[in-house]
LUMKEKE-916867 format. One record per residue (C-alpha): x, y, z; residue in three letters; residue number from 0. Coordinates in pm, 1 decimal, m for minus. Example, Ala and Ser with C-alpha at 12.3 -4.5 7.8 and 13.67 -1.06 7.14 Angstrom:
# LUMKEKE-916867
1230.0|m450.0|780.0|ALA|0
1367.0|m106.0|714.0|SER|1
//
This chain:
# LUMKEKE-916867
10859.0|12182.7|8887.8|UNK|0
10751.0|12537.0|9060.3|UNK|1
10499.8|12584.1|8757.1|UNK|2
10325.4|12249.6|8857.5|UNK|3
10290.4|12363.7|9239.3|UNK|4
10145.9|12700.6|9123.9|UNK|5
9895.7|12518.5|8874.7|UNK|6
9800.2|12299.1|9127.8|UNK|7
9765.6|12588.8|9389.6|UNK|8
9559.9|12770.7|9121.1|UNK|9
9346.2|12484.1|9060.6|UNK|10
9270.5|12446.7|9458.4|UNK|11
9209.5|12826.9|9502.8|UNK|12
8935.4|12783.8|9199.8|UNK|13
8781.4|12501.2|9357.1|UNK|14
8753.4|12649.4|9712.1|UNK|15
8582.2|12941.3|9515.1|UNK|16
8329.2|12728.7|9412.5|UNK|17
8288.7|12603.2|9767.7|UNK|18
8496.8|12261.3|9765.6|UNK|19
8588.6|12189.8|10101.9|UNK|20
8831.1|11934.8|10021.8|UNK|21
9050.7|12184.1|9815.6|UNK|22
9023.8|12409.7|10138.8|UNK|23
9130.3|12143.9|10341.6|UNK|24
9435.5|12055.9|10127.0|UNK|25
9534.0|12466.6|10123.7|UNK|26
9464.0|12457.6|10496.4|UNK|27
9686.0|12131.5|10570.9|UNK|28
9980.0|12260.3|10341.8|UNK|29
10016.1|12602.6|10498.4|UNK|30
9879.9|12572.8|10870.9|UNK|31
10218.1|12477.2|11011.8|UNK|32
10403.1|12790.6|10812.7|UNK|33
10148.9|13028.5|10914.1|UNK|34
10096.5|12902.7|11277.4|UNK|35
10480.9|12926.0|11323.2|UNK|36
10478.3|13286.3|11182.7|UNK|37
10222.4|13362.6|11424.3|UNK|38
10408.9|13221.7|11714.8|UNK|39
10724.5|13419.4|11629.5|UNK|40
10520.2|13762.9|11625.5|UNK|41
10273.9|13707.3|11922.9|UNK|42
10455.2|13476.5|12161.3|UNK|43
10127.9|13296.2|12242.7|UNK|44
9978.6|12972.7|12139.9|UNK|45
9594.9|13086.9|12161.5|UNK|46
9671.8|13400.6|11969.4|UNK|47
9857.0|13221.7|11698.0|UNK|48
9598.1|12973.6|11629.7|UNK|49
9329.0|13254.5|11644.8|UNK|50
9553.4|13463.0|11364.1|UNK|51
9572.5|13130.3|11159.7|UNK|52
9206.4|13112.7|11176.8|UNK|53
9150.6|13447.0|11085.2|UNK|54
9371.3|13401.0|10757.2|UNK|55
9209.2|13091.1|10644.3|UNK|56
8843.3|13260.0|10724.9|UNK|57
8958.0|13516.6|10492.3|UNK|58
9040.7|13245.1|10221.7|UNK|59
8728.2|13073.4|10249.5|UNK|60
8497.5|13421.6|10242.0|UNK|61
8700.5|13521.0|9927.7|UNK|62
8487.9|13316.0|9654.1|UNK|63
8565.3|13422.3|9313.8|UNK|64
8841.4|13692.3|9433.6|UNK|65
9042.5|13381.2|9500.7|UNK|66
9144.9|13343.8|9172.5|UNK|67
9317.4|13658.1|9161.7|UNK|68
9578.5|13555.6|9420.0|UNK|69
9925.3|13522.9|9241.8|UNK|70
10112.1|13406.3|9581.7|UNK|71
9905.4|13247.1|9814.5|UNK|72
10173.5|13182.2|10085.5|UNK|73
10270.2|13568.3|10046.5|UNK|74
9898.1|13659.8|10073.3|UNK|75
9827.4|13417.2|10396.0|UNK|76
10137.6|13577.1|10571.2|UNK|77
10016.4|13934.5|10478.6|UNK|78
9682.7|13878.8|10628.5|UNK|79
9824.1|13691.4|10921.2|UNK|80
10053.3|13963.0|10977.7|UNK|81
9813.6|14241.8|10958.8|UNK|82
9585.3|14052.3|11224.9|UNK|83
9882.3|13992.4|11427.6|UNK|84
10010.2|14380.4|11411.6|UNK|85
9580.2|14452.8|11530.3|UNK|86
9596.5|14214.7|11795.8|UNK|87
9934.9|14363.6|11949.9|UNK|88
9792.0|14735.9|11893.1|UNK|89
9474.5|14601.2|12093.2|UNK|90
9697.5|14447.7|12334.9|UNK|91
9929.3|14769.7|12392.0|UNK|92
9621.2|14970.3|12406.7|UNK|93
9443.6|14760.5|12688.0|UNK|94
9754.9|14763.2|12899.4|UNK|95
9761.4|15129.3|12868.6|UNK|96
9386.2|15191.5|12965.7|UNK|97
9420.9|14946.6|13233.5|UNK|98
9732.2|15106.6|13364.4|UNK|99
9572.6|15473.1|13344.2|UNK|100
9250.0|15384.6|13525.1|UNK|101
9432.0|15136.0|13796.6|UNK|102
9225.0|14839.7|13726.6|UNK|103
9347.8|14486.8|13809.9|UNK|104
9146.9|14261.2|13591.7|UNK|105
9203.9|13899.0|13513.3|UNK|106
9057.4|13711.9|13220.5|UNK|107
8799.3|13433.4|13307.8|UNK|108
8685.6|13147.0|13133.7|UNK|109
8304.9|13179.3|13073.8|UNK|110
8139.1|12854.3|12971.5|UNK|111
7810.4|12969.2|12975.9|UNK|112
7890.9|13265.8|12775.3|UNK|113
8068.5|12999.8|12500.1|UNK|114
7757.0|12775.4|12505.8|UNK|115
7546.4|13067.3|12455.5|UNK|116
7744.7|13168.2|12163.1|UNK|117
7763.6|12823.4|12035.8|UNK|118
7378.1|12773.3|12048.2|UNK|119
7356.3|13129.5|11875.5|UNK|120
7577.4|13003.1|11591.9|UNK|121
7380.2|12681.1|11558.2|UNK|122
7040.6|12874.6|11548.3|UNK|123
7153.4|13118.3|11293.7|UNK|124
7307.2|12810.9|11068.5|UNK|125
6964.6|12639.7|11119.1|UNK|126
6773.6|12963.7|10980.5|UNK|127
7008.5|12976.0|10703.1|UNK|128
6964.5|12618.7|10584.7|UNK|129
6585.4|12660.7|10618.3|UNK|130
6630.4|12910.1|10334.8|UNK|131
6792.7|12678.2|10084.7|UNK|132
6601.6|12519.2|9806.9|UNK|133
6447.6|12196.1|9888.8|UNK|134
6685.1|11964.4|9712.2|UNK|135
6992.1|12130.6|9833.7|UNK|136
6841.0|12149.2|10158.6|UNK|137
6823.4|11766.3|10140.2|UNK|138
7167.1|11704.5|10017.5|UNK|139
7320.4|11944.0|10271.3|UNK|140
7139.3|11758.8|10583.1|UNK|141
7231.8|11403.5|10441.9|UNK|142
7610.7|11514.1|10354.5|UNK|143
7680.3|11743.6|10647.3|UNK|144
7459.4|11652.5|10917.2|UNK|145
7394.5|11281.1|10888.3|UNK|146
7762.8|11227.2|10731.7|UNK|147
7697.1|11051.9|10408.0|UNK|148
7914.9|11052.6|10132.7|UNK|149
7831.2|11191.4|9775.6|UNK|150
7747.8|10835.1|9635.7|UNK|151
7536.6|10740.5|9938.4|UNK|152
7308.4|11041.6|9946.3|UNK|153
7310.7|11018.9|9555.4|UNK|154
7148.0|10665.3|9649.3|UNK|155
6892.9|10769.9|9886.2|UNK|156
6795.4|11062.1|9689.1|UNK|157
6792.5|10847.1|9348.4|UNK|158
7019.2|11129.1|9184.5|UNK|159
7387.4|11113.2|9025.4|UNK|160
7679.0|11170.7|9258.4|UNK|161
7755.5|11460.0|9037.3|UNK|162
7410.0|11618.9|9095.0|UNK|163
7457.9|11565.6|9468.2|UNK|164
7779.8|11760.1|9429.3|UNK|165
7631.2|12002.9|9235.4|UNK|166
7357.6|12098.7|9492.6|UNK|167
7614.8|12073.5|9753.4|UNK|168
7814.5|12336.5|9606.6|UNK|169
7492.6|12576.9|9562.1|UNK|170
7413.0|12525.8|9911.3|UNK|171
7749.4|12600.5|10062.4|UNK|172
7769.0|12908.1|9849.4|UNK|173
7413.9|13019.0|9947.4|UNK|174
7488.3|12936.3|10328.0|UNK|175
7835.5|13161.9|10287.4|UNK|176
7641.9|13439.2|10102.4|UNK|177
7372.1|13440.0|10366.2|UNK|178
7655.9|13460.3|10650.6|UNK|179
7891.1|13677.9|10504.7|UNK|180
7827.6|13978.6|10706.1|UNK|181
7845.2|13781.1|11023.6|UNK|182
8233.4|13704.6|11008.1|UNK|183
8216.2|13592.5|11374.8|UNK|184
7950.6|13344.7|11329.1|UNK|185
8148.0|13209.1|11036.2|UNK|186
8447.2|13173.1|11249.7|UNK|187
8257.6|12990.5|11487.9|UNK|188
8136.6|12758.8|11215.0|UNK|189
8461.8|12655.7|11089.2|UNK|190
8663.2|12639.7|11433.4|UNK|191
8339.8|12406.3|11552.1|UNK|192
8309.1|12240.8|11197.7|UNK|193
7929.8|12295.4|11215.3|UNK|194
7946.6|12429.4|10869.9|UNK|195
//
């Protein structure tokens, strides 16, 4: 039974490496609660634990071909999550020390204007990346991602086979991923807000 789970996991990782969002979602759904629980124990904060989970899965999404080298996905996710949590705790400790040293009182405030600007910038960067796609990839991406059509529906509209539509979508997602690879803050926003 353990070999079947490993085989399915390896198959899912291979599919994620090709840009398959369903495979990514299956991995995400399978490990989400475990990684979140681990984060809550370490960070004692729902918000920070959720951020840690998003960071761990973002790492998986951006690894592409290197995903197939992972031998134990759960251990890998926990290691990435732990390292992120330790960075958060170090930053928190440093912030407390700096604030104490300069005797400065401050409080975090929720700035909707800043979030709106970031979201608009994220959308703008994604739109710019979409415009760089090959014409057929762009049509498929817009029909499937922006209009919400299934591959079969998009295939009928474009007079293509569903397999061809799926192939164009994989190419489009791979191109977008590569274009946005250096902007992990933007990729994180795309995943969090499900714009991608």
